[in-house]
Backbone as JSON, one array per atom type, in Angstrom:
{
  "sequence": "XXXXXXXXXXXXXXXXXXXXXXXXXXXXXXXXXXXXXXXXXXXXXXXXXXXXXXXXXXXXXXXXXXXXXXXXXXXXXXXXXXXXXXXXXXXXXXXXXXXXX",
  "N": [[109.45, 116.08, 91.62], [108.76, 112.85, 92.53], [106.47, 111.87, 93.72], [104.5, 113.66, 92.84], [103.76, 112.9, 90.43], [102.13, 110.63, 90.07], [99.07, 108.99, 91.08], [96.95, 107.26, 93.36], [94.47, 106.45, 92.16], [93.04, 105.82, 88.97], [92.43, 107.64, 85.86], [89.95, 106.76, 85.4], [88.78, 106.06, 87.82], [88.75, 108.61, 89.03], [86.93, 110.06, 87.26], [84.65, 108.61, 87.8], [84.3, 109.18, 90.34], [83.76, 111.98, 90.5], [81.29, 111.95, 89.14], [79.82, 110.64, 90.84], [79.62, 112.49, 92.82], [78.31, 114.59, 91.7], [75.81, 114.01, 89.87], [74.83, 115.43, 87.67], [76.84, 116.63, 86.51], [78.79, 118.5, 84.09], [80.61, 117.11, 81.21], [82.71, 118.79, 80.57], [83.35, 119.84, 82.92], [84.15, 117.7, 84.4], [86.34, 116.95, 83.01], [88.11, 119.15, 83.54], [88.17, 119.0, 86.37], [89.41, 116.37, 86.68], [91.78, 116.67, 85.16], [92.25, 116.13, 82.47], [91.59, 116.0, 78.89], [88.54, 117.11, 77.36], [87.65, 115.44, 75.55], [88.77, 113.07, 76.42], [87.54, 112.63, 78.64], [84.92, 112.24, 77.64], [85.38, 109.89, 76.35], [86.04, 108.08, 78.48], [83.9, 108.11, 80.05], [82.01, 107.0, 78.12], [82.88, 104.48, 77.91], [82.45, 103.42, 80.77], [79.64, 103.57, 80.4], [79.21, 101.58, 78.59], [80.15, 99.42, 79.85], [78.31, 99.14, 81.65], [78.76, 100.43, 84.26], [77.84, 102.99, 84.5], [74.83, 104.79, 83.97], [73.08, 106.87, 81.69], [71.06, 109.61, 81.32], [69.03, 111.7, 79.41], [68.28, 115.18, 79.76], [66.58, 117.53, 78.64], [69.08, 119.75, 77.66], [71.01, 118.71, 79.28], [72.9, 115.86, 80.65], [72.16, 113.39, 83.12], [73.6, 111.22, 85.29], [73.78, 108.15, 86.68], [75.22, 105.87, 88.69], [75.98, 102.45, 88.85], [76.41, 100.94, 91.52], [76.68, 98.44, 92.45], [78.25, 97.01, 90.81], [81.17, 94.88, 90.47], [84.55, 95.9, 91.28], [87.12, 96.17, 88.76], [89.78, 95.14, 88.31], [91.84, 92.24, 89.04], [92.88, 92.24, 91.72], [91.0, 93.78, 93.27], [88.52, 92.93, 92.61], [86.81, 91.53, 94.25], [85.34, 93.3, 95.68], [82.67, 95.79, 95.58], [81.74, 98.63, 93.64], [80.65, 100.47, 95.09], [81.85, 100.29, 97.51], [84.5, 101.6, 97.13], [83.4, 104.14, 96.35], [82.15, 104.84, 99.09], [84.61, 104.77, 100.36], [86.02, 106.88, 99.57], [84.3, 109.23, 99.23], [82.76, 111.87, 101.2], [80.84, 111.12, 104.43], [78.52, 112.46, 104.27], [77.8, 112.89, 101.62], [77.72, 110.2, 100.55], [75.63, 109.11, 102.1], [73.54, 110.74, 100.92], [73.6, 110.09, 98.33], [72.64, 107.36, 98.47], [69.91, 107.55, 98.91]],
  "CA": [[109.23, 115.26, 92.62], [108.16, 111.6, 91.91], [105.1, 111.7, 94.21], [103.46, 114.45, 92.32], [103.47, 112.4, 89.01], [101.14, 109.58, 90.11], [97.97, 109.1, 92.09], [96.28, 106.03, 93.77], [93.4, 106.0, 91.32], [93.37, 106.01, 87.51], [91.33, 108.62, 85.41], [88.32, 106.19, 85.34], [88.34, 106.21, 89.12], [88.47, 110.04, 89.1], [85.64, 110.39, 86.66], [83.54, 108.06, 88.48], [83.99, 109.88, 91.89], [83.05, 113.24, 89.75], [79.85, 111.61, 88.72], [79.13, 110.15, 92.13], [79.54, 113.51, 93.67], [77.42, 115.47, 90.92], [75.25, 113.33, 88.72], [74.47, 116.09, 86.57], [77.98, 117.46, 86.11], [79.14, 118.52, 82.51], [82.06, 116.53, 80.95], [83.66, 119.7, 80.54], [83.67, 120.22, 84.23], [84.68, 116.52, 84.85], [87.67, 117.05, 82.42], [88.7, 120.25, 84.5], [88.63, 118.36, 87.65], [90.26, 115.26, 86.61], [93.04, 117.14, 84.55], [92.21, 115.63, 81.26], [90.74, 116.66, 78.01], [86.99, 116.76, 77.36], [87.41, 114.33, 74.65], [89.26, 111.96, 77.17], [86.29, 112.46, 79.73], [83.73, 111.5, 77.05], [85.89, 108.33, 76.06], [85.96, 107.35, 79.74], [82.06, 107.96, 80.47], [81.35, 106.0, 77.11], [83.47, 103.1, 78.35], [81.83, 103.45, 81.69], [78.32, 103.34, 80.14], [79.19, 100.62, 77.63], [80.21, 98.23, 80.68], [77.15, 99.16, 82.93], [79.06, 101.09, 85.46], [77.08, 104.12, 84.5], [73.71, 105.03, 83.05], [73.05, 108.3, 81.42], [69.61, 109.94, 80.99], [69.11, 112.97, 78.88], [67.27, 115.74, 80.47], [66.99, 118.94, 78.03], [70.49, 119.89, 76.96], [72.09, 118.12, 79.96], [72.83, 114.58, 80.94], [72.0, 113.03, 84.31], [74.22, 110.0, 85.2], [73.42, 107.21, 87.59], [76.25, 104.74, 88.99], [75.67, 101.11, 89.23], [77.46, 100.77, 92.55], [76.73, 97.17, 92.89], [79.12, 96.01, 90.02], [82.46, 94.51, 91.08], [85.7, 96.69, 90.72], [87.52, 95.48, 87.46], [91.03, 94.61, 88.53], [91.79, 91.06, 89.92], [93.26, 92.6, 93.1], [89.94, 94.4, 94.04], [87.62, 92.51, 92.23], [85.92, 90.85, 95.3], [84.78, 94.56, 96.01], [81.83, 96.58, 94.55], [82.1, 100.09, 93.41], [79.94, 101.09, 96.38], [83.03, 100.25, 98.51], [85.22, 102.56, 96.66], [82.54, 105.35, 96.73], [81.96, 104.78, 100.35], [85.79, 104.96, 101.01], [86.53, 108.05, 99.06], [83.48, 110.27, 99.44], [82.46, 112.0, 102.56], [79.83, 110.35, 104.62], [77.26, 113.23, 103.9], [77.55, 112.53, 100.12], [77.46, 108.7, 100.48], [74.26, 108.99, 102.54], [72.57, 111.36, 100.01], [73.51, 109.23, 97.12], [71.87, 106.01, 98.77], [68.55, 107.9, 99.16]],
  "C": [[108.39, 114.06, 92.15], [106.82, 111.61, 92.45], [104.16, 112.67, 93.63], [103.07, 113.84, 90.89], [102.55, 111.31, 88.98], [100.3, 109.76, 91.24], [97.61, 107.67, 92.32], [95.19, 105.55, 92.94], [93.73, 106.39, 89.86], [92.26, 107.26, 87.15], [90.02, 108.1, 85.52], [87.91, 106.47, 86.74], [88.03, 107.61, 89.37], [87.3, 110.59, 88.58], [84.43, 109.86, 87.28], [83.16, 108.72, 89.76], [83.39, 111.35, 91.44], [81.72, 113.12, 89.58], [79.01, 111.46, 89.91], [78.79, 111.44, 92.97], [78.57, 114.67, 93.01], [76.83, 114.79, 89.77], [74.95, 114.22, 87.59], [75.66, 116.98, 86.03], [78.23, 117.34, 84.53], [80.36, 117.88, 82.54], [82.99, 117.57, 80.99], [84.22, 120.12, 81.96], [84.45, 118.85, 84.74], [86.31, 116.6, 84.28], [88.66, 117.84, 83.37], [89.25, 119.76, 85.8], [89.56, 117.47, 87.75], [91.91, 115.64, 85.99], [93.27, 116.59, 83.15], [91.51, 116.42, 80.22], [89.17, 116.13, 78.06], [86.74, 115.69, 76.64], [87.82, 113.11, 75.39], [88.05, 111.65, 78.25], [85.25, 111.57, 79.13], [84.16, 110.02, 76.7], [85.47, 107.58, 77.28], [84.47, 107.14, 80.09], [81.64, 106.92, 79.49], [81.84, 104.68, 77.67], [82.77, 102.57, 79.59], [80.26, 102.84, 81.51], [78.32, 101.89, 79.55], [79.36, 99.29, 78.78], [79.4, 98.19, 81.68], [77.58, 99.88, 84.05], [78.35, 102.4, 85.65], [76.16, 104.38, 83.55], [73.7, 106.49, 82.82], [71.54, 108.5, 80.81], [69.6, 111.41, 80.54], [68.08, 113.82, 79.48], [67.57, 117.32, 79.97], [68.22, 118.84, 77.35], [71.49, 119.17, 77.82], [71.75, 116.55, 80.08], [72.77, 114.3, 82.51], [72.61, 111.54, 84.37], [73.84, 109.18, 86.63], [74.55, 106.04, 87.67], [75.57, 103.44, 89.31], [76.7, 100.66, 90.26], [77.53, 99.14, 93.04], [77.73, 96.11, 92.09], [80.55, 95.83, 90.79], [83.55, 95.53, 90.38], [86.29, 95.63, 89.68], [88.91, 94.77, 87.74], [91.09, 93.37, 89.46], [92.07, 91.38, 91.45], [91.99, 93.02, 93.83], [88.61, 93.85, 93.64], [86.33, 91.86, 92.96], [85.12, 92.16, 95.87], [83.93, 95.23, 95.11], [82.24, 97.98, 94.61], [81.61, 100.94, 94.49], [81.1, 101.21, 97.39], [83.94, 101.31, 98.18], [84.55, 103.84, 96.98], [82.54, 105.76, 98.09], [83.38, 105.3, 101.0], [86.36, 106.36, 100.79], [85.86, 109.43, 99.33], [83.22, 110.65, 100.99], [81.23, 111.29, 102.94], [78.5, 111.14, 104.34], [76.75, 112.87, 102.44], [77.2, 111.03, 99.91], [75.94, 108.57, 100.85], [73.25, 109.65, 101.63], [72.55, 110.67, 98.94], [72.64, 107.94, 97.25], [70.44, 106.37, 98.89], [67.84, 107.51, 97.87]]
}
């Protein structure tokens, strides 16, 4: 069925949402949730960090991520909106409130 082959968000969007829902998530777990390889998850997170959308802080053996939700979305169709709008649209109200604290 064609509807099962595509989604409304890219893997970048899915990775961003995983990080937003759990800032201490392991990239292995991100890869599992998104349905990509761990290496692909690493590349996406590296791209997001390079462009300033995500910051990473090392805590022992784990990374903690912080999303810069004030940056604009990247495509010309949605560049007038910030990352915060995407997160608010997709995430549950409880998670959005908890992240904003």
